[in-house]
DRENSE-652213 format. One record per residue (C-alpha): residue number from 1; y, x, z; residue in three letters. Coordinates in steps of 0.001 Angstrom, whole numbers, plus 500000, padded with zeros to 6 digits. Layout:
REM residues N
[lodren NUM,[Y,X,Z],'ALA']
...
REM end
This chain:
REM residues 431
[lodren 1,[065417,460374,699238],'MET']
[lodren 2,[064095,463399,697383],'MET']
[lodren 3,[065926,462395,694221],'GLU']
[lodren 4,[068990,461610,696046],'GLU']
[lodren 5,[068940,464889,697633],'SER']
[lodren 6,[068269,466608,694290],'SER']
[lodren 7,[071376,464847,692814],'GLU']
[lodren 8,[073384,466152,695741],'ASN']
[lodren 9,[072141,469638,695268],'THR']
[lodren 10,[073249,469554,691457],'LYS']
[lodren 11,[076433,468182,692256],'SER']
[lodren 12,[077181,470977,694773],'LEU']
[lodren 13,[075757,473584,692227],'THR']
[lodren 14,[078166,472462,689852],'GLU']
[lodren 15,[081139,472401,692231],'ARG']
[lodren 16,[080253,476043,693049],'LYS']
[lodren 17,[080112,476980,689679],'ILE']
[lodren 18,[083271,475326,688852],'SER']
[lodren 19,[085453,476702,691812],'ARG']
[lodren 20,[084124,480366,691153],'ARG']
[lodren 21,[085180,480201,687289],'LEU']
[lodren 22,[088406,478794,688188],'LEU']
[lodren 23,[089058,481768,690714],'LEU']
[lodren 24,[088845,483934,687593],'GLY']
[lodren 25,[092666,483059,687439],'GLY']
[lodren 26,[092961,479975,684748],'ALA']
[lodren 27,[095085,477064,685911],'ALA']
[lodren 28,[093129,474800,683878],'THR']
[lodren 29,[089478,474350,682730],'ALA']
[lodren 30,[087258,472935,679967],'ALA']
[lodren 31,[083929,471525,680945],'VAL']
[lodren 32,[081009,472931,678888],'VAL']
[lodren 33,[077200,472546,678988],'LEU']
[lodren 34,[075447,475594,680579],'VAL']
[lodren 35,[071705,476667,680924],'GLN']
[lodren 36,[071298,478358,684219],'THR']
[lodren 37,[068913,481221,684556],'SER']
[lodren 38,[066090,478996,685538],'VAL']
[lodren 39,[066370,476680,682360],'GLY']
[lodren 40,[068368,474061,684256],'LYS']
[lodren 41,[071265,472193,682380],'MET']
[lodren 42,[074330,471759,684456],'VAL']
[lodren 43,[077954,470965,683625],'GLN']
[lodren 44,[080518,473873,684351],'ALA']
[lodren 45,[084029,474156,684255],'ALA']
[lodren 46,[085186,477104,682180],'VAL']
[lodren 47,[088779,478407,682092],'PRO']
[lodren 48,[090535,477225,678844],'GLN']
[lodren 49,[091121,480949,678016],'SER']
[lodren 50,[087290,481245,677533],'LEU']
[lodren 51,[086624,477896,676022],'ALA']
[lodren 52,[087906,478225,672409],'PRO']
[lodren 53,[085181,479419,669684],'GLY']
[lodren 54,[082586,479134,672612],'LEU']
[lodren 55,[081625,475692,672186],'LEU']
[lodren 56,[081657,473220,669034],'THR']
[lodren 57,[080207,469608,669254],'GLY']
[lodren 58,[077060,469626,671257],'SER']
[lodren 59,[076313,473273,671080],'SER']
[lodren 60,[074485,474930,673880],'LEU']
[lodren 61,[075884,477975,675895],'LEU']
[lodren 62,[073594,480308,677807],'LYS']
[lodren 63,[075138,481496,680943],'ALA']
[lodren 64,[075892,484962,679755],'PRO']
[lodren 65,[077695,483609,676679],'ASP']
[lodren 66,[080645,482363,678953],'VAL']
[lodren 67,[082535,485677,678575],'LEU']
[lodren 68,[085102,486303,681535],'PRO']
[lodren 69,[088129,488522,680953],'SER']
[lodren 70,[087022,490504,683964],'ASP']
[lodren 71,[083250,490244,684987],'PRO']
[lodren 72,[084313,491600,688512],'THR']
[lodren 73,[085960,488591,689048],'LYS']
[lodren 74,[082997,486193,688592],'ILE']
[lodren 75,[079601,486391,690349],'PRO']
[lodren 76,[076816,486881,687627],'GLY']
[lodren 77,[073767,484738,687298],'ARG']
[lodren 78,[071068,485308,690101],'GLY']
[lodren 79,[067323,486077,689885],'PRO']
[lodren 80,[065017,484361,687570],'SER']
[lodren 81,[061358,483906,687073],'ALA']
[lodren 82,[061211,485715,683795],'SER']
[lodren 83,[063910,488112,682397],'GLY']
[lodren 84,[065524,487647,678913],'MET']
[lodren 85,[067260,490525,676764],'PRO']
[lodren 86,[070899,490510,676721],'SER']
[lodren 87,[072591,487620,674627],'SER']
[lodren 88,[074401,490561,672887],'PHE']
[lodren 89,[070960,492065,671653],'GLU']
[lodren 90,[068984,490005,668918],'ASN']
[lodren 91,[066237,492168,667419],'PRO']
[lodren 92,[063815,489734,665618],'GLU']
[lodren 93,[060618,489701,663719],'ARG']
[lodren 94,[060863,488822,659988],'LEU']
[lodren 95,[058584,486012,659320],'PRO']
[lodren 96,[056598,484757,656289],'SER']
[lodren 97,[053933,482084,655915],'LEU']
[lodren 98,[051251,484448,657109],'THR']
[lodren 99,[052920,487292,658975],'SER']
[lodren 100,[055931,488474,660654],'SER']
[lodren 101,[057262,492033,660482],'ARG']
[lodren 102,[058545,494485,663526],'THR']
[lodren 103,[062299,495458,663370],'PRO']
[lodren 104,[061301,499072,663259],'LEU']
[lodren 105,[065172,500099,662521],'GLN']
[lodren 106,[066439,498397,665960],'ASP']
[lodren 107,[063727,499910,668261],'LEU']
[lodren 108,[064000,502890,670433],'TYR']
[lodren 109,[061152,505225,671495],'GLY']
[lodren 110,[057653,504305,670412],'THR']
[lodren 111,[056592,501392,672249],'ILE']
[lodren 112,[057041,498114,670661],'THR']
[lodren 113,[058220,495239,672927],'PRO']
[lodren 114,[055213,492594,673042],'SER']
[lodren 115,[057644,489891,671533],'ALA']
[lodren 116,[058307,492118,668714],'LEU']
[lodren 117,[054885,493485,667874],'HIS']
[lodren 118,[054077,492539,664045],'PHE']
[lodren 119,[051681,489485,663507],'GLU']
[lodren 120,[049240,488711,660789],'ARG']
[lodren 121,[046964,486049,660813],'HIS']
[lodren 122,[044771,483798,658294],'HIS']
[lodren 123,[044509,480551,659851],'GLY']
[lodren 124,[047166,480139,662377],'GLY']
[lodren 125,[047308,481078,666178],'ILE']
[lodren 126,[044511,479180,668170],'PRO']
[lodren 127,[045130,477670,671561],'VAL']
[lodren 128,[042236,479003,673583],'ILE']
[lodren 129,[041695,478188,677342],'ASP']
[lodren 130,[041007,481436,678974],'PRO']
[lodren 131,[038677,479504,681565],'GLN']
[lodren 132,[036617,478449,678493],'LYS']
[lodren 133,[036615,481579,676784],'TYR']
[lodren 134,[033266,483239,675655],'GLU']
[lodren 135,[032103,486196,674092],'LEU']
[lodren 136,[028473,486086,672722],'VAL']
[lodren 137,[026695,489384,671923],'ILE']
[lodren 138,[023436,489437,670132],'HIS']
[lodren 139,[021310,490640,667269],'GLY']
[lodren 140,[019657,494094,667603],'MET']
[lodren 141,[020110,494224,671323],'VAL']
[lodren 142,[017828,494260,674162],'ASP']
[lodren 143,[019714,491445,676243],'ARG']
[lodren 144,[021753,489093,674422],'PRO']
[lodren 145,[024670,488103,676735],'LEU']
[lodren 146,[027534,485884,677061],'ILE']
[lodren 147,[030494,487179,678708],'PHE']
[lodren 148,[033256,485146,680234],'ARG']
[lodren 149,[036986,486661,680444],'LEU']
[lodren 150,[036654,487091,684041],'LYS']
[lodren 151,[033153,488870,683422],'ASP']
[lodren 152,[035044,491442,681042],'LEU']
[lodren 153,[037621,492177,683608],'LYS']
[lodren 154,[035081,493091,686168],'ARG']
[lodren 155,[033919,496075,684071],'PHE']
[lodren 156,[035952,499362,684598],'PRO']
[lodren 157,[039113,498989,682720],'SER']
[lodren 158,[040868,501570,680592],'VAL']
[lodren 159,[044537,501891,679297],'THR']
[lodren 160,[045751,503533,675989],'ARG']
[lodren 161,[048526,503573,673691],'THR']
[lodren 162,[047922,503241,670096],'CYS']
[lodren 163,[049346,501816,667246],'PHE']
[lodren 164,[048190,498626,664832],'ILE']
[lodren 165,[048831,498835,661320],'GLU']
[lodren 166,[048008,496118,658442],'CYS']
[lodren 167,[046290,497866,655626],'SER']
[lodren 168,[048703,496210,653288],'GLY']
[lodren 169,[051600,497432,654810],'ASN']
[lodren 170,[053854,498293,651791],'PHE']
[lodren 171,[056871,496712,650057],'ARG']
[lodren 172,[059389,497794,647580],'SER']
[lodren 173,[061190,496577,644548],'GLY']
[lodren 174,[065044,496595,645354],'LYS']
[lodren 175,[067449,498918,646986],'GLN']
[lodren 176,[068501,496625,649889],'GLU']
[lodren 177,[065483,496850,651925],'MET']
[lodren 178,[065208,497700,655657],'THR']
[lodren 179,[062502,499680,657253],'PRO']
[lodren 180,[061239,496306,658696],'GLN']
[lodren 181,[060794,494910,655172],'GLU']
[lodren 182,[059181,498387,653754],'ILE']
[lodren 183,[056648,498792,656445],'CYS']
[lodren 184,[057250,496446,659191],'GLY']
[lodren 185,[053564,495693,659699],'LEU']
[lodren 186,[052980,498556,662016],'THR']
[lodren 187,[053452,498304,666177],'SER']
[lodren 188,[052497,500104,669023],'GLN']
[lodren 189,[051573,498893,672599],'SER']
[lodren 190,[049742,500048,675723],'GLU']
[lodren 191,[046477,498355,675659],'TRP']
[lodren 192,[044213,497458,678599],'THR']
[lodren 193,[040684,496196,678486],'GLY']
[lodren 194,[037017,497499,678675],'VAL']
[lodren 195,[035451,500137,676416],'MET']
[lodren 196,[033153,498461,674003],'LEU']
[lodren 197,[030580,501356,674921],'SER']
[lodren 198,[030295,499911,678234],'THR']
[lodren 199,[029402,496533,676848],'ILE']
[lodren 200,[027036,498095,674397],'PHE']
[lodren 201,[025257,499677,677358],'ARG']
[lodren 202,[025316,496396,679069],'GLU']
[lodren 203,[023260,494686,676371],'VAL']
[lodren 204,[021250,497414,675389],'GLY']
[lodren 205,[022186,498287,671540],'VAL']
[lodren 206,[019063,499227,669647],'ARG']
[lodren 207,[018824,502685,668151],'GLU']
[lodren 208,[018338,501067,664719],'LYS']
[lodren 209,[021611,499101,664914],'ALA']
[lodren 210,[023989,500567,662672],'THR']
[lodren 211,[026577,497843,661988],'TRP']
[lodren 212,[028045,494955,664103],'PHE']
[lodren 213,[030079,491824,662875],'LEU']
[lodren 214,[033010,490862,664873],'ALA']
[lodren 215,[034019,487298,664479],'GLU']
[lodren 216,[037220,485791,665582],'GLY']
[lodren 217,[037767,482287,667097],'GLY']
[lodren 218,[040639,481141,664856],'ASP']
[lodren 219,[040578,478472,662138],'ALA']
[lodren 220,[039612,481365,659431],'ALA']
[lodren 221,[036794,482444,661473],'VAL']
[lodren 222,[037772,486008,660620],'MET']
[lodren 223,[034846,488404,660232],'THR']
[lodren 224,[034476,491967,659674],'ARG']
[lodren 225,[031729,494526,659498],'SER']
[lodren 226,[032131,497525,661705],'ILE']
[lodren 227,[029936,500844,662005],'PRO']
[lodren 228,[028295,501000,665489],'VAL']
[lodren 229,[029469,504463,665752],'SER']
[lodren 230,[033191,503197,666147],'LYS']
[lodren 231,[032134,501051,668883],'GLY']
[lodren 232,[030303,503942,670612],'TRP']
[lodren 233,[033515,506143,670075],'ASP']
[lodren 234,[036939,504580,670953],'ASP']
[lodren 235,[036744,500761,670362],'ALA']
[lodren 236,[037631,498617,673025],'MET']
[lodren 237,[037891,494947,673994],'ILE']
[lodren 238,[041306,494325,675034],'VAL']
[lodren 239,[042792,491558,677238],'TYR']
[lodren 240,[046297,493204,678183],'ALA']
[lodren 241,[049316,494339,676263],'GLN']
[lodren 242,[052305,496271,677821],'ASN']
[lodren 243,[051263,495191,681306],'GLY']
[lodren 244,[050955,491659,680783],'GLU']
[lodren 245,[048157,489236,679219],'ALA']
[lodren 246,[047813,489970,675564],'ILE']
[lodren 247,[049914,487593,673655],'ARG']
[lodren 248,[048441,484428,671702],'PRO']
[lodren 249,[049437,485936,668247],'GLU']
[lodren 250,[048044,489222,669208],'GLN']
[lodren 251,[044382,487557,670311],'GLY']
[lodren 252,[044667,485848,673681],'TYR']
[lodren 253,[042784,485969,675629],'PRO']
[lodren 254,[040747,488970,674087],'ALA']
[lodren 255,[040690,491035,670896],'ARG']
[lodren 256,[038862,493848,669460],'LEU']
[lodren 257,[040854,497070,669350],'LEU']
[lodren 258,[039766,499777,666978],'LEU']
[lodren 259,[042354,502652,667163],'PRO']
[lodren 260,[043606,504213,663891],'GLY']
[lodren 261,[041708,501652,661662],'TRP']
[lodren 262,[043222,498862,659564],'GLU']
[lodren 263,[044495,496110,661451],'GLY']
[lodren 264,[042235,493461,659836],'ASN']
[lodren 265,[039155,495234,661633],'THR']
[lodren 266,[040585,494726,665057],'SER']
[lodren 267,[039419,491241,665217],'VAL']
[lodren 268,[041700,488873,667369],'LYS']
[lodren 269,[040338,485960,669628],'TRP']
[lodren 270,[037025,487755,669512],'LEU']
[lodren 271,[034236,485403,670163],'ARG']
[lodren 272,[030853,486892,668825],'ARG']
[lodren 273,[029570,490252,668098],'ILE']
[lodren 274,[026192,490540,666183],'GLU']
[lodren 275,[024475,493962,665973],'LEU']
[lodren 276,[022554,494622,662535],'SER']
[lodren 277,[021193,497558,660652],'ASP']
[lodren 278,[023434,496769,657577],'ALA']
[lodren 279,[026875,495590,656730],'PRO']
[lodren 280,[027256,491872,656466],'PHE']
[lodren 281,[029267,491865,653292],'MET']
[lodren 282,[032065,489283,654415],'THR']
[lodren 283,[035047,487874,652347],'ARG']
[lodren 284,[037266,490244,654008],'GLU']
[lodren 285,[035388,493449,652919],'GLU']
[lodren 286,[034427,492418,649319],'THR']
[lodren 287,[036848,490179,647654],'SER']
[lodren 288,[039622,491314,649951],'LYS']
[lodren 289,[040589,494530,651686],'TYR']
[lodren 290,[039009,496571,649134],'THR']
[lodren 291,[041056,499036,646431],'GLU']
[lodren 292,[040984,499771,642914],'SER']
[lodren 293,[040681,503415,642111],'VAL']
[lodren 294,[040414,505414,638886],'LYS']
[lodren 295,[037748,504671,636091],'ASP']
[lodren 296,[037147,501079,637380],'GLY']
[lodren 297,[035672,501859,640900],'LYS']
[lodren 298,[036317,500149,643933],'ILE']
[lodren 299,[036922,501781,647391],'ARG']
[lodren 300,[035232,499757,650199],'GLN']
[lodren 301,[035111,500148,654031],'PHE']
[lodren 302,[038356,502256,653818],'SER']
[lodren 303,[038752,501699,657500],'PHE']
[lodren 304,[041109,504802,658539],'VAL']
[lodren 305,[044998,504337,658205],'MET']
[lodren 306,[046345,507629,656554],'ASP']
[lodren 307,[049442,509668,657890],'ALA']
[lodren 308,[052700,508092,657418],'ARG']
[lodren 309,[056155,508451,658471],'SER']
[lodren 310,[059530,506586,657844],'ILE']
[lodren 311,[063294,507591,658733],'ILE']
[lodren 312,[064500,504379,660601],'THR']
[lodren 313,[067877,505976,661128],'PHE']
[lodren 314,[069960,506013,659177],'PRO']
[lodren 315,[068411,503517,656827],'SER']
[lodren 316,[069676,500322,655122],'PHE']
[lodren 317,[072071,498630,655977],'PRO']
[lodren 318,[073758,501634,657902],'VAL']
[lodren 319,[077224,502871,656796],'GLN']
[lodren 320,[077619,506543,657590],'LEU']
[lodren 321,[080449,508685,658453],'GLU']
[lodren 322,[080997,512237,657926],'LYS']
[lodren 323,[079689,514596,660650],'GLY']
[lodren 324,[076737,515331,662815],'TRP']
[lodren 325,[074067,512654,662464],'ILE']
[lodren 326,[070716,512505,664437],'GLU']
[lodren 327,[068048,511375,661706],'ILE']
[lodren 328,[065392,509585,663701],'ARG']
[lodren 329,[061995,507901,662833],'GLY']
[lodren 330,[058416,507620,663498],'ILE']
[lodren 331,[055337,508969,662032],'ALA']
[lodren 332,[051588,508075,662734],'TRP']
[lodren 333,[048056,508530,661563],'THR']
[lodren 334,[044485,507115,662163],'GLY']
[lodren 335,[042816,510487,661937],'ARG']
[lodren 336,[044113,511866,665111],'GLY']
[lodren 337,[047563,513490,666112],'LYS']
[lodren 338,[050665,514208,664086],'ILE']
[lodren 339,[051132,517772,664246],'VAL']
[lodren 340,[054359,518180,662097],'LYS']
[lodren 341,[056873,515949,660429],'VAL']
[lodren 342,[059205,517696,657739],'GLU']
[lodren 343,[062590,516120,656808],'VAL']
[lodren 344,[064406,516771,653424],'SER']
[lodren 345,[067924,516059,653140],'ILE']
[lodren 346,[068500,517284,649592],'ASN']
[lodren 347,[066026,514975,647675],'GLY']
[lodren 348,[062885,516753,648372],'GLY']
[lodren 349,[063975,520231,646936],'ARG']
[lodren 350,[063526,521799,650481],'SER']
[lodren 351,[061907,520592,653815],'TRP']
[lodren 352,[062740,521408,657406],'GLU']
[lodren 353,[060578,520744,660451],'PRO']
[lodren 354,[061735,517788,662530],'ALA']
[lodren 355,[061470,517861,666331],'GLU']
[lodren 356,[058569,515716,667870],'LEU']
[lodren 357,[059165,513731,670855],'GLN']
[lodren 358,[056317,514211,673378],'GLY']
[lodren 359,[053853,513455,674317],'PRO']
[lodren 360,[052253,513252,670992],'VAL']
[lodren 361,[049245,510761,671471],'LEU']
[lodren 362,[046326,510474,669394],'ASP']
[lodren 363,[046176,507581,666816],'LYS']
[lodren 364,[049988,506744,667967],'ALA']
[lodren 365,[053404,506236,666683],'HIS']
[lodren 366,[055222,509708,667447],'THR']
[lodren 367,[058958,509765,667338],'ALA']
[lodren 368,[060756,512525,665437],'PHE']
[lodren 369,[064366,513881,664991],'ARG']
[lodren 370,[066466,516088,662942],'TYR']
[lodren 371,[070099,516987,663292],'LEU']
[lodren 372,[072075,516795,660083],'TRP']
[lodren 373,[075866,517597,659238],'ASN']
[lodren 374,[076608,515273,656507],'TRP']
[lodren 375,[079652,516422,654633],'MET']
[lodren 376,[080048,513411,652101],'GLY']
[lodren 377,[077905,514420,649157],'ALA']
[lodren 378,[075517,511922,647485],'GLU']
[lodren 379,[071957,512888,648282],'THR']
[lodren 380,[068567,511694,649468],'GLU']
[lodren 381,[066909,512014,652782],'ILE']
[lodren 382,[063164,511352,653459],'MET']
[lodren 383,[060434,512585,655951],'SER']
[lodren 384,[056533,513378,655447],'ARG']
[lodren 385,[054028,513496,658161],'ALA']
[lodren 386,[051110,515967,658501],'VAL']
[lodren 387,[048311,515083,660835],'ASP']
[lodren 388,[045660,517539,662525],'GLU']
[lodren 389,[043266,517180,659680],'THR']
[lodren 390,[045823,518863,657330],'GLY']
[lodren 391,[046621,515937,655477],'TYR']
[lodren 392,[050098,515698,654215],'VAL']
[lodren 393,[051808,512211,653452],'GLN']
[lodren 394,[052006,511966,649538],'PRO']
[lodren 395,[055008,510824,647494],'SER']
[lodren 396,[055001,507582,645526],'TYR']
[lodren 397,[054126,509332,642328],'GLN']
[lodren 398,[051352,511063,643528],'GLU']
[lodren 399,[049833,507981,645192],'LEU']
[lodren 400,[050178,506032,641707],'CYS']
[lodren 401,[048564,508922,639831],'ALA']
[lodren 402,[045379,508932,642338],'ALA']
[lodren 403,[045153,504917,642322],'ARG']
[lodren 404,[044785,502320,639657],'ASP']
[lodren 405,[047841,500462,641299],'SER']
[lodren 406,[051338,501120,642276],'LYS']
[lodren 407,[050804,499494,645681],'GLY']
[lodren 408,[048310,497423,647596],'GLY']
[lodren 409,[045957,498386,650429],'TYR']
[lodren 410,[046347,501845,652262],'HIS']
[lodren 411,[049933,502637,650389],'PHE']
[lodren 412,[051459,505215,652496],'ASN']
[lodren 413,[054146,506745,650352],'PRO']
[lodren 414,[057000,508929,651370],'ILE']
[lodren 415,[060091,506712,651862],'THR']
[lodren 416,[063191,508033,650312],'ARG']
[lodren 417,[066908,507003,651300],'TRP']
[lodren 418,[069749,507423,648926],'ARG']
[lodren 419,[073182,508182,650948],'VAL']
[lodren 420,[075875,507193,648522],'GLN']
[lodren 421,[079297,509134,648766],'LYS']
[lodren 422,[080727,505901,650383],'SER']
[lodren 423,[078167,506411,653073],'GLY']
[lodren 424,[076251,503369,652349],'LYS']
[lodren 425,[072439,503945,652754],'ILE']
[lodren 426,[070051,502078,650260],'VAL']
[lodren 427,[066261,502527,649369],'LEU']
[lodren 428,[066087,505034,646559],'ALA']
[lodren 429,[064772,503873,642985],'GLU']
[lodren 430,[060729,504307,643129],'GLY']
[lodren 431,[060618,505128,646822],'ALA']
REM end
C-alpha cells in the first residue's frame, strides 16, 4: 500500500508540474527529466519554446535550468533541505593531484565559502567517524588525557576569523594566469573551537616543555613540531567553519589552527599532541618546508607568513573598457594587521594609498579598493601591502636577490598586471 501511495503521489506531482508549465502559454510541450529541489527525479512537461537547446540525449536538467520566458507566470521551486548556488553562478576550485585552489577573482568580501576553501593534503582525505574520534595528549604533561569530540565541545568555545595559506603559494611562468593560479592556496574562514591554551591547562603542561608534536590522522600521518609558546598564544583546536561542522578536506572532525603561520603547521584530522623540550625534526620540517638562502644556508622553522597582496579585479582574463574602474583586491599578513595597501597604476613609478575595508582583523584577509579612470593607455597595475610591523611587501626582483631561488616556500612578491591598449589584462613578465 505504501508503494502504491508513493507512486500516486509521484504521478500527481508530475501532473502538477506539467499543468503549471503549460499554463505559461505554450500549446504543446516536450517531456524532460528534471531533478527536484530534494533530489528526486521526475518527468516534467516543458513548453516546446523552452525545450530546444536545453536537453540533448540523456542530459539531466536541474529545475532552475528550465528557463521560462516570464518567471512570474510559473511558480518556482519550493523549500529544500540544503541550499545551492544559482545555476548561473559556478565558481570552482582548481584541482591538481595534491591540492585545489580558491577562485580569488570570483569572490566578494573576505570570507571564503567553505566549499571553495583551498585544500592541500599529502595522503588523501580520510573518513573519520566523529563518534570514534580521539585526541591523545601526552609527553611532558602532568595528566596525559584522551579527548573525544564531545569532550572538546564541552570547553568554552571561541570563534575567530583568520586566513590559512600554504607556504608554497606562488606560481608564475606565463601571461595567461588568474589570481587563482598565482596564489589561490590562501582562504579565509570563521573558525570555531577551543583554545589550545585551555587544553594545555587541563593536562598540565610542564614548565620545561618548549615544543609539541602535532600529528594528523590521515594516510600520510602528517607531523609538525610547534613551539609551545604558540600554543599558549592564539592556537586553537577547531571543529566548525563558517557556522557548520568543519569540512572533511579541512580536517573533519577537528584540526589544529595556528593563525598567521604556514598552513602545513595547522595539522588536519588532529589525533595526537606530544609535549617535549626539543623539536622532533620530522620530514615536513627537514627535507620539506625549509628554504635555501644565500651562502648555502637553509632557513628552517620559518613559520610566519609575510605580508602579501594581490589585485583580484581587474586581472586575467578581464577585458577592460575605458572609464572609471574600481580596482579591488585582498591583502594579508601573519604578523598582525594590515595597516596600508598602496596601488600603482603606472608600473611602480608612483604609489597611492588604497581604501581598506573594515573591520581590519588580526592575521586576516583585508579587502582594499582604489578608483581608477583608465583612458586607454598601456600600463601596469599592482599593489603592495604594509603590515603593523612596518614590513613592506617586496618586488619579485627583491625577493630573488635575497633568496637562492626564484620561487618556492614563503615567496610573496608584488603581482603586476599588464593592461594592454585593447583592454586585455595579462600577468606582466617577471611578475
